[in-house]
Structure formats: structure tokens, C-alpha cells
N, C-alpha and C positions, 0 to 999 in steps of 0.2 A: 544491474537491477532493471526491472521491467515497469516501473511505476508509470512512466510517460506512455508507453505502449498500451498498457492496460487501461489507463485513463482515456486515451484517445479512442481506443476500440469501443469504449462504452459511451463516447460522446459526452464526457463530463469535463467541466472546466476546472482549472486550478483553483479558481475562486470558490467554486462549490465545495471542493475537497478541503480547502483551507478553513472554510466556515464550519464544515462538519468536524474538523479536528480542533477547532477553536485556536487557530494559529494565523499568522499573517500570510498572505498569498506569496510574498517574497520568500518566506521561510519554506513553504511547500516547494516552490520553484527550486530552491537550493537543494532540497532532498532529491528532486528529479534529476538535476544535472550533476550531482555528486559533490557539490560544494559544501554540503553539511551532512553529517552522519544522521541516519534515520534512527531515532530512539526506538527501543524494542516495543514499548507500549503503543507507540504510533504505528509501527509495523503491524502489530496485532489488530489494531482498529481498522487499518486499511485492508488487511486480509479478510476480516469479517465484513467490511463494507462491500468489497468486491466478490465475496463468497468464494474465496480461493485460499490456498495455503501460503504461509509466509515463505516457504521454500520456492514456490512459483514466483512470487514477487522478487525474491532475491536472485532468481535465475539458477537455483540449485536443482530444479527439475523442470521438465517441459510439460508435465502433466498439470493442467489448471484445476483439477478436482481437489477440493479441500479434504483434509483428513477427518476421519470420525473423531468426535470429541472423546477425550479420555475421562474416565470416572475418578481417576486419582487426582486429588487436590488437597 
């Protein structure tokens, strides 16, 4: 997972992201270091925050471009 690398590239602190997600900073730290599984809804919020795809955050693609939104909902 690329959470730490993306965050550091954008010069954002764990505290800033934990406040955005409304979670404790320690919880966010556990997401970054793999001690806690990242919930899907949090993954989606982070992808939107970083303007990238969930696949990029998860390391499934090296393309940081986000996907176009689907009209199917």
C-alpha cells in the first residue's frame, strides 16, 4: 500500500489526515504500517482526498490518474 508515500509526497501530516477522516492519529498510523486493515469507505475517502484511484493507493497500478466516475449507481 502506498499511503505513506503519497502522504509524504504531498507534505501532509498523519494528524491532518486523521482529522480529515475523523479518526485518531494512531489509527491512521496503523493503516500506514499495515497493523490495521483499511476500511473500504476510508480508502475511497483517501482516494478522493488525494485525487487518485483506490487501485493506485493499494499498489495495484502504477498510474496515479483517477478513473472517470461511473454513472451506474
